[in-house]
C-alpha positions in Angstrom: 165.8 165.0 14.7 162.3 165.9 16.0 162.1 169.3 17.5 158.3 169.5 17.8 156.2 166.7 19.3 155.4 165.5 16.5 154.6 151.8 0.4 157.6 150.1 1.5 159.5 150.4 -1.8 161.5 147.5 -3.1 165.3 147.5 -3.1 165.3 148.0 -6.9 162.9 150.9 -6.8 164.8 152.6 -4.0 168.1 152.7 -5.9 166.7 152.9 -9.4 166.3 156.6 -8.9 169.9 157.0 -7.7 172.7 157.6 -10.1 176.2 156.4 -9.4 178.0 153.3 -8.4 176.2 150.1 -7.5 175.5 149.4 -3.8 178.5 148.0 -2.1 180.0 147.4 1.3 183.7 147.7 0.5 185.7 150.6 1.9 189.0 152.2 1.0 191.8 150.0 2.3 191.9 150.3 6.1 192.6 148.2 9.2 189.3 147.0 10.6 190.8 146.7 14.0 190.8 150.5 14.2 187.0 150.6 14.1 186.3 147.6 16.3 188.8 149.1 18.9 187.0 152.5 18.7 183.6 150.9 19.4 185.0 148.6 22.1 186.6 151.4 24.0 185.6 150.7 27.7 185.0 154.4 28.3 181.9 154.4 26.1 178.6 154.3 28.0 176.3 151.3 28.3 173.5 153.4 26.6 175.8 154.0 23.6 176.7 150.3 23.4 173.1 149.3 23.3 172.6 151.5 20.2 175.5 149.8 18.4 173.4 146.8 17.5 171.2 148.8 15.1 173.8 151.4 14.1 176.7 149.1 13.3 179.2 151.9 13.7 182.4 149.9 13.2 181.2 148.6 9.8 179.9 152.0 8.8 183.1 153.9 9.6 185.2 151.2 7.9 183.0 151.7 4.8 183.4 155.4 5.0 187.2 155.0 5.3 187.9 157.4 8.2 191.4 157.0 9.6 193.7 158.0 12.5 195.1 161.5 12.3 192.1 162.9 10.3 190.4 166.2 11.1 186.6 165.4 11.0 183.5 167.6 11.2 180.6 165.8 12.8 177.8 168.0 11.5 174.6 168.3 13.6 176.3 166.0 16.1 173.3 165.8 18.4 174.1 163.9 21.6 177.6 163.0 20.4 177.1 159.2 19.8 179.2 159.3 16.6 181.4 162.1 17.9 182.9 159.9 20.6 183.5 157.0 18.2 185.1 159.3 15.7 187.3 160.7 18.5 188.5 157.2 19.2 189.1 156.5 15.5 191.1 159.6 14.7 193.1 159.3 17.9 195.4 161.8 19.6 196.9 163.1 16.4 193.4 163.7 14.9 190.7 166.2 15.7 186.9 166.0 15.7 184.8 169.2 15.5 181.3 168.5 16.9 178.9 170.9 15.4 175.6 171.7 17.1 173.1 174.5 17.7 170.5 175.5 20.3 167.8 173.2 18.9 170.1 170.2 18.8 171.5 171.0 22.3 167.9 171.1 23.6 167.1 167.8 21.9 170.3 166.1 23.2 169.9 167.4 26.8 172.0 165.8 29.4 173.8 163.5 26.9 176.3 166.2 25.8 177.0 167.5 29.2 178.0 164.1 30.4 179.9 163.2 27.3 182.1 166.2 27.2 182.5 166.7 31.0 186.0 167.2 32.4 187.5 167.2 28.9 187.0 163.4 28.6 187.3 163.7 24.8 190.4 165.8 24.6 190.6 165.8 20.8 187.0 167.1 20.4 186.0 170.7 20.1 182.5 172.1 20.0 181.3 174.3 17.2 178.0 176.1 17.8 176.5 177.6 14.6 172.8 178.2 14.1 171.0 177.4 10.8 172.5 179.3 7.9 175.4 180.6 10.0 178.0 177.9 9.5 181.4 179.2 8.5 184.3 176.8 7.8 187.9 177.6 7.0 188.7 176.5 3.4 190.1 173.0 3.1 190.1 172.4 6.9 188.6 168.9 7.0 189.7 165.5 5.8 186.2 164.1 6.4 182.6 165.3 7.2 179.9 163.1 8.7 176.2 163.9 8.5 174.3 161.3 10.4 170.5 161.2 10.3 170.3 164.9 9.7 170.3 165.6 6.0 166.5 165.4 6.0 166.4 168.4 8.5 167.3 170.7 5.6 163.6 170.3 4.7 162.3 170.6 8.3 160.9 174.0 9.4 159.7 174.9 12.9 160.8 178.5 13.6 158.9 178.7 16.8 161.0 175.8 18.2 164.2 177.3 17.0 164.5 175.6 13.6 164.1 178.2 10.9 164.3 177.1 7.3 167.8 175.9 6.2 169.3 177.1 3.0 170.5 173.7 1.8 172.4 175.0 -1.2 174.3 177.4 1.1 175.0 174.6 3.6 176.4 172.2 1.0 178.5 175.0 -0.5 180.0 175.6 2.9 180.8 172.0 3.4 182.5 171.8 0.0 184.5 174.9 0.9 185.5 173.4 4.2 186.5 170.0 2.8 190.1 169.6 1.5 190.6 168.1 -2.0 190.0 164.4 -1.7 188.0 164.7 1.5 185.2 162.3 2.4 181.6 163.3 3.0 179.6 160.5 4.7 175.8 160.7 4.9 173.5 158.4 6.7 169.7 159.0 6.8 166.3 157.4 7.0 165.0 156.2 3.7 161.8 157.5 2.1 160.2 155.7 -0.8 161.7 156.4 -4.2 160.2 159.4 -5.8 159.0 161.0 -2.5 159.1 164.8 -2.3 161.6 166.7 -0.3 158.9 167.6 2.2 159.1 164.1 3.8 162.2 165.4 5.5 159.9 167.7 7.6 157.0 165.3 8.0 158.1 161.7 8.5 161.8 162.8 8.8 162.8 160.7 5.9 164.5 161.5 2.6 164.7 159.8 -0.8 168.4 159.0 -1.3 168.1 160.2 -4.9 167.5 163.7 -3.6 170.6 163.5 -1.4 172.8 162.3 -4.3 171.4 164.9 -6.7 171.9 167.9 -4.3 175.3 166.8 -3.0 176.7 166.2 -6.4 175.3 169.6 -7.5 177.5 171.1 -4.8 180.6 169.5 -6.3 181.1 166.3 -4.4 181.0 162.9 -6.3 179.3 159.8 -5.1 182.0 157.2 -4.6 180.0 154.3 -3.1 176.9 153.4 -1.2 176.2 150.6 1.3 173.2 148.5 2.4 174.7 147.9 5.9 171.7 149.6 7.6 168.9 148.4 5.3 165.6 147.2 6.8 163.2 145.9 4.1 160.4 145.6 6.7 160.3 149.3 7.3 157.1 151.2 6.5 158.1 154.4 4.8 154.7 156.0 5.6 155.6 156.1 9.3 157.4 158.8 11.3 160.9 157.6 12.3 160.3 158.8 15.9 157.4 156.5 16.6 158.5 154.6 19.7 158.5 151.1 18.3 160.3 152.2 15.1 163.2 154.3 16.6 166.5 152.8 15.6 164.9 150.3 13.3 164.3 152.3 10.1 165.6 151.5 6.7 168.7 153.7 6.4 171.1 154.4 3.5 174.8 155.1 3.8 176.5 157.1 1.1 180.2 158.0 0.7 181.0 161.1 -1.4 184.4 162.6 -2.1 185.5 166.1 -3.0 187.5 165.8 -6.2 191.3 166.3 -5.9 
C-alpha cells in the first residue's frame, strides 16, 4: 500500500535468517479444482484476470489450504482482488470478512464500489476498522489472509490517515480471532535479509525473518513457506510502487497455524 506519493540478496541469504521449515510448495491435502474454478469464475473482471499472471492465486490458495465452508478474514483487503477469489473458494456455506479502513478505501477507489455493488458477492461482509481499532470475536475465523500489507505495520503517515500501527496488538487480535488450528497466510514484498523494519515504510518491503519472528511471538507457528512468487531479478533497493516494478517484485508466501 502507498498512501502518500511516494543488493538483490541471494535465495540462500534471504531464507538463512528465517527459522522454520524448508521452502516448499506443497499444501494440505485439497482438491486443486477448487482453486482453478475459483479463479476461472466468469464473473471476475478482465482487470483481475490480467493480474493473475503475476499473482498465481490458484497455486497460492492451494498452498495455503483454504477450503469450502471456511470463515475467512481478508485483512486490509484493499480493492478486493483476493476477497472475490476467496469468496469463490469458500462458497455459499462459507463466509469472507473483508477488512478495510478509510486509507485503504481511498487507495482502492472505484474498485470496491464495483466489486461489491448489488450484493454480487453475497457471502462477503465488509468490516471497517481503523488502525489499532480492530476487534474480533474469539475463535471466529478458520483462516486469515494478509496480502501485501504486513509491511504497513511499519508505515506511518498520519496526515494521510495512516497513524502508527501497534503491530503487537494487531497480531494478538488476529490470534484471538483465529480458532485453534486456523491458518494465517501472509504474502509480502521481500526486503534483503537483515533489512530493518523501517523498509516497510520506505520501499514497502519487509524481511521475511521479521515477519516469522513477530508472528511466532504472537503464538502462531510457521508451518510452511513457498517460493511460488519469487523473482530473483528484483532489486530490493527499489520502491515496490515504481511503475515498471509493480506486480513483479520478489514476494514470499508463508503459512502459519494457530496451535490446536
